[in-house]
N, C-alpha and C positions, 0 to 999 in steps of 0.2 A: 503494499500500499504506499503510494506516495503522497506528496503535499497536495496534488490536485485531487486525489481520492479524498484525502481528508477535509479538503475545501467543500467537496461534493456532499460528504456525510454531514458536515456542519450545515450546509444549506437545506439538505433534506431534515435535519433535526429541527430547524427553525419553522419550516413549512413543508411537510411531506407531500402536499398536494402541488408544489412548485413544479412547473414544467421542465422538461429537459431543455427546451429552448431558453427558457429563463436562466436555469443554472449554466448553461453553456455560455451565456453572455457574461456571466460573473467570473467564469474560470478559463475564458478564451478557448472553448472547444465548441464544435458543432453539436447539434441536438442528438445525431446518431452516435457520436462518439461518447457523449454523456451517458446514453442508453446503454451502450456497451459496457462502460465502467460500472454503471449501477447493476446490470445484470451480473457482472463478474463479482462485485461486492455481495450481491445477494447469494450467489453460488458458493462463495467462500465463507458465508455464514456472518460477515462483518454486519451487514444490514439484515436483520432477522425478521423484519416485517414493518408494517405501517400501522399507526393507530391515531384515534382522536383523543386528545386530553379532555376529559369531561370533569366538571366540578361536582363532586358527590353531593355537595349541600343542595345544588338544585334539585336533585331527586329526593331531598328530604334526609340524606344520610349525614347528619351534622355532627355526630359524636364519633370521635376516634380515639384509639388507645394503643399503647405499646404494652404488650403482654409477655412476661417472662414465663415460659412454660417449663416445668419441672416434670422429669419423667422417672420411672423406676430403673435403677441400674444404668446400663448402657444401651438405652433404646437406639437402635440404629436410625440413621437419618432418614431412610425410606419410611420407617414406621412413624416417626415424628411427622413426615410429610403427610402421611396418611390420615393421622390424627387431625390434621387442620385444613387440608385443601378442599375437602368436600363442603366446607362451610363458606357460603358466598360472602359473608361479612369478612373473611380473611383476604387482605389486600397482598400481603407479602409475609413470607416466613423465612427465617434465617437460622442455621445452626450456629452456636456461638461457643467460645471458650469460657469457662467460669462455671459458676455453680448451676445456672439454667442450662438446660438442654437446647433451648431455642428462644428467639425473640419473635413475635408475631405482630403485624400491624393489622389492627381490626378497625373496620368502619361499621357504624350503626345508626339507626334513626335516632336513638336517645339511649338514656342509661338503663332502661329496662331492657330494651332490645340487646345492648351490650351485656347485661347480665345473663339475660337467656342464652346468648352465644357462648359466654364462657362456661355456662353450665353443660351445654352440649360438648363443648371441647373437653372439659374434665371428665365426662362420661366415657370417653374413648380409653379402653384398656391400656394401662402403662402410664397414663398421665396421672400424676400424684397431686399436683397443685398449679395454680397460676398466681402470678403477682402482677396487678395491672397498675399502669400509669396513665391517667385520661389526659388527652392533649388539651390544654386550654386555648392555645392559639398557635397558628403556624407563623413563624417568623420568616422563613422561606423554604423553599424546596428547590434543589439545584439538580437538574438533570445532567447526566454524563455528558460532557464535552470532550471530544476527541481532539 
């Protein structure tokens, strides 16, 4: 991946709907040349897909929390994933070093919905407890920039 590819990726991250022609004008390439580079970036797994960024609050999901998940013994990562990925409220999950087995980002409509979600997660075999920190405000979120 060269500097032009990095510029193309940065432009797509700003606006994934940007045309190849528009990108080409910014990086001094023709639209077909940009398309070939984007196709190659997709084939290599650099660009994994395209998405719309949505404000969960506009859909009524105004509560979110960071949840430390504690599991029995050495629960394998795939079992931890199985415990949380089936819950639509779980936005992301990460295994971590330290006392907790994982940290989970949960979004919910309100605290009652959050509590119900945590109860469902704790019902999974092997999950022993959770420790929840409710987010009061988002100072900023920074997407990865290449």
